[in-house]
C-alpha positions as CSV (number, residue, x, y, z in Angstrom):
1,M,-12.3,33.7,22.8
2,P,-11.4,36.6,25.2
3,I,-8.2,34.8,26.4
4,V,-5.5,34.6,23.9
5,V,-2.5,32.3,24.4
6,R,0.8,33.8,23.2
7,L,2.9,30.6,23.4
8,D,4.1,30.9,19.8
9,R,5.6,34.3,20.5
10,M,7.3,33.2,23.6
11,L,8.8,30.1,21.8
12,V,10.2,32.3,19.0
13,E,11.6,34.8,21.5
14,R,13.3,32.0,23.4
15,G,14.5,30.2,20.3
16,M,12.7,27.0,21.4
17,T,10.5,24.5,19.6
18,L,7.3,23.1,20.8
19,T,8.8,19.7,21.0
20,E,11.7,20.9,23.1
21,L,9.3,22.7,25.5
22,A,7.2,19.5,25.7
23,D,10.2,17.5,26.6
24,R,11.3,19.9,29.3
25,V,7.9,20.3,30.8
26,G,7.0,16.6,30.6
27,I,3.7,16.8,28.7
28,T,2.9,15.7,25.2
29,V,3.4,17.8,22.1
30,A,-0.3,17.3,21.3
31,N,-1.4,18.8,24.6
32,L,0.9,21.8,24.2
33,S,-0.3,22.2,20.7
34,I,-3.9,22.4,21.9
35,L,-2.8,25.1,24.4
36,K,-0.8,26.9,21.7
37,T,-3.7,27.1,19.2
38,G,-6.1,28.4,21.9
39,K,-8.3,25.3,21.7
40,A,-7.8,24.4,25.4
41,K,-10.7,24.9,27.6
42,A,-8.6,24.9,30.8
43,V,-5.0,24.7,31.8
44,R,-3.7,23.2,35.1
45,L,-1.7,25.6,37.2
46,A,1.0,23.1,37.5
47,T,1.3,23.0,33.7
48,L,1.3,26.8,33.5
49,D,4.0,26.9,36.3
50,A,6.2,24.4,34.4
51,V,5.8,26.3,31.1
52,C,6.6,29.6,32.7
53,R,9.6,28.1,34.5
54,E,11.1,26.7,31.3
55,L,10.3,29.9,29.2
56,D,11.5,32.2,32.1
57,C,8.3,34.2,31.9
58,Q,5.3,35.3,33.9
59,P,1.7,33.9,33.2
60,G,0.7,37.3,31.9
61,E,3.2,37.0,29.2
62,L,1.6,33.8,27.9
63,L,-2.1,34.7,28.5
64,E,-3.8,37.9,27.4
65,H,-7.4,39.0,27.8
66,V,-8.9,40.7,24.8
67,D,-12.3,42.2,24.3
68,G,-14.7,40.1,22.3
69,P,-17.4,37.5,22.7
70,A,-16.6,34.3,24.6
71,A,-16.4,31.1,22.5
């Protein structure tokens, strides 16, 4: 997939677990896990906003476009 989610990297850099982020953002660990593994087909802007707010980052730090075929 040409869009790669860098949530793992941001969590490590912030010293935060996926469970902690899920609690702070108010969504399930399962839904965050789907996003983290790149299996999500879409992400709500409100969710992206909440994740960026809690991780103190910009959307471009979480999402990266890479060359390659679309899934």
